[in-house]
N, C-alpha and C positions, 0 to 999 in steps of 0.2 A: 970581387968578381969583375972580369973584364967584359967590356962591351965593344963589339967591332961591327963597323957598318960595311956592307958589300961595296966593292969597288964601283960597281955601277948601280946607283939608286937614285930615284928622283927623275926630275924632268928629262926627257930625251930630246933630241934636236927638234923633231917635228912638233912636239907639244909645246916647247919653249917658244917656237917661231909662232905658233897659233896664239898662245896667250899674249906674247909680246905685241902682236898684231892689234889685239883688241885694246890693249891699254895705250898703244900709239893712236889709235882712232879716238879713244876717250880724250886724249890730250888735245886733238885737232878739234873737238867738239862736233856737234851735229847729232842727228838721230842714228842710233847704232842698234842693229839686230844681229844675233847669231843664229844660224840655222842649226837648231839642236844645241845642246850644251856644247860649248867650244872644246871642252875636254870632259872626260868622265871624273870630275871631282867637284862634290857639292860645295865645299869650302871656296874654291876658286870662282865658281859660278855665282855663288852667293855675293861675293865681293864685287863682282861685275855688275850684278843687278843693282846693288847699292849705289852704283856710279852711273845708273841710268840705262844699262844695256839691257834690252829685251830679247829673251829667247822665243824663237818661233819654231814650230814643228811642222808646218805646211805652208806652201806658197799661198794657198787660199786665205790664210791669215792676213796677208799683206793688202788684201782688197780693201780693208777698212782702216788701214794704218797709214800714218803720214810717210811721205818718201824719205828714204835715207840710205845708208849703207848696210848691206847684208853680208856678214862675214861668214863664209863657209867653214864649218867646223873642221877640225883636224882629220876626222874620220872620212871626210868627203861626202858627196852626194851623187845621185844618178845624173846622167846627162839630161834627163827630162826635167828635173827639179831646177837644175842650172838654168835651162832655157826659159822655164816658166818665170823665175825670179827676174831674169834679164828682160823678158817681154813685158813685165809689169812696170818697167821703168825705174827699177832700183839699182843703185850702184852696188857692184859685187866686189868684195875682197876675198880672194881664194886662199884660204889658210889650210887647204888640204895638205897632209904630210906628203912630202916628195915621193916617199916610198909607196904610199897608197896611190899616188897619182900614176906612178909607173905601172901599177896593176891595171889601172883603168885603160892605159894605152895599150897593154898586152891583150887584154880581153877584148877591147874594141877592134883592134887589128885582126885578131884570130877569128872573132865571130864574122867579121866582114868577109873573111876568106873561107867561111862555111864550116869552121871547126865547132865542135860541141864543147861547151865551156863547163868545167868542173871546178867549183870553189871549195876548197878545204878550209872550214871555219865554222863559227857559231852562227846557226840560222837566226835571223831577227837582230843581229848585232848591226848598228849603223854603218860600220865599214863594210861588211858583207853585202848589206842591202844597196849600198852605193856601187859596189863592184858590179853586182848583178845588173844594175841600171846602165852599165856601159857596154852590155852584150846585146847584140841585135837579134838574138834568139834566146829561148828559155834556157837558163843555166841550172845545173844541179848544184845543190849545196849539201856537203856531207861533213859530218864532224867526227865520225869514227870509222874504222875499217869495216865493221858490221853493216854500216849503211852503204858503203862502196859495194859490198857482196850483194846487197839487196837490189842495186840498180845496175849491176854489171851487164846484164843481158840487154839492157835498153841503150847501152853506149855503143856508138860506132867506132870505127878504127881511127877516124881523124878527130883527135881530142886535143884540148889545151887545158892543162890543170894548173891552177894557181892556189896560193894559200893566203889566208888573213895574215897580215903583218905580224900579229902578236901570237900566232899559233904555237903550240908546244913543239919544239924542234924534234924531240925524240919520237913523238907521235907522227910527225910529218915524215920521218924516215921509214916508219912502219908502212905508211902509204906508198912511198916510193918502191919498197920491196914488193908490196902487194900488186902494184901496177905492173911490175916486171913478171910477177908469176902469171898475171892475166895475159901475158904476151905483148904489153905495150912497151914501146922504146923509151928510154930516158929523155929523149928530146921533147916529148909531149908535156913534160913537167917543168914548171918555172919555180924555182925556190925563191918565193917572194916574202919569206919571213925577214924582216928587217935585221940588219946586223946588230943594232943596239939591243933588240930583243933577245937574239941569240946569246949575246954577251951577258946580258943581265941575268938570263936564265942559268947560264953556266956558273956565274959568280955566286948566285943565290944557292945552287946546289952544292958547290964547293964549301961555302961558309956553313950551310945547314949540316953538312956531314961532319964539321968540326965542333959545331956548337952544342951546348946542353939544352938550350932553348932558342927558338928563332921567332923573331917578330916581323911580320909582313905588313907594311903600311900601304893602304890604298883604298879606293872607293869601292863599294860593293858592285857598282855597275861597270868597273874597269875590267876588261877581259884580261889584260896583261897582268893586273895584280893578283886576280884569282888564279891565273895559271902559275904565278910565282908561288902562291900559297900552296898550290897542288904539288909543285916540285919540292918545296921545303918540307911538306909533310912526309914525303917519300924518304927523306934523308934524316929527319929529326922528328922524333915522337912528340916532343913538346913545341908544337909550332902554333903560333897565334896570329890571327888576322885583326887588325884595327884600322879604323878610318881616321880618328884622330886621338889625341891624348885622353879624351873623355872615355875611350873604349879600353884603355889600358888596365885591365883588372887581371893580373897575371898570378898564377900560383906555380912559381918556379920550383924545380927539384931542390931538395935541401942542399945537395952537393954540387950545384950548378956553379961552374967556373967561368964559362963563356956564354954571353948571350949575343947572338948574331941579330943584325937588323938589315933588312932590305926594304925597298919601296918600289911601287909601280911607277911607270913612266909619267903618270899624271899627278904625282904626289909632289907638292911644293916643298922646298928646302926647309921652311920655317916649321912645318909639321914634323919633319924627320928630326930636326934639331930638338923640338919640344919632347918628342918620345925618348930620344937619346939621352938627354939630360935628366928626364925623370927616372929613367932606368938606372942611370949612374948614382943618383942621389938616393932613391928609395928602395933599391934592391942590392 
């Protein structure tokens, strides 16, 4: 049996930058907090906590905590949260992914110009919540084209549409077509899906189409990992989602010749290697 790993699997640039920033602060010493889990991977967060890093989920928590450095997670936060932390006298290290930061700037500028903001993404996801927080007016969040049809009559002519960086690219293209059908010009839509996400999804789809079984490694809270699984399931009937080696309970087809492996952007290389080695040895 052959085992093949997708070309782009594991940490992306933004995640690596965020994780590295925490470990660099740990080496410097002092009191360290991350605003929310630095990335959506329990194993990584657990290791950081073992080294003294505390996760906070609200600026109010800082009122009873000793002063230190607050590292903003890769998903980013709203402008209000950023200012609250600053006003409480804590040092801030902003590890927001640069691709997410770009969306903050687009949304802030467009809303200041009076444009209605529409965000294509997962409601409640920290990245989307952060993006909403850079709009100076209420923003609509929609996850599928049916939701767009439900709000179309509430939308004005002057729109600015952005997408969560990890959104499914094919689904985004359907939104683009629907906005055209509704009479909107292409210029209102900013394709803010990061290039690494797009490449990762295409690589996963290609490998899944070739494989007899496909393993997707990621955290259940990871939006991009779940979208990878969704894509792989479309192309390969025998697709499995695992968080770590402990979850690897496969029932592979008897005639399986190729097992493909891909991993979300918040999956460390050591977990990918453990899963890969186990499949090679035991299957």
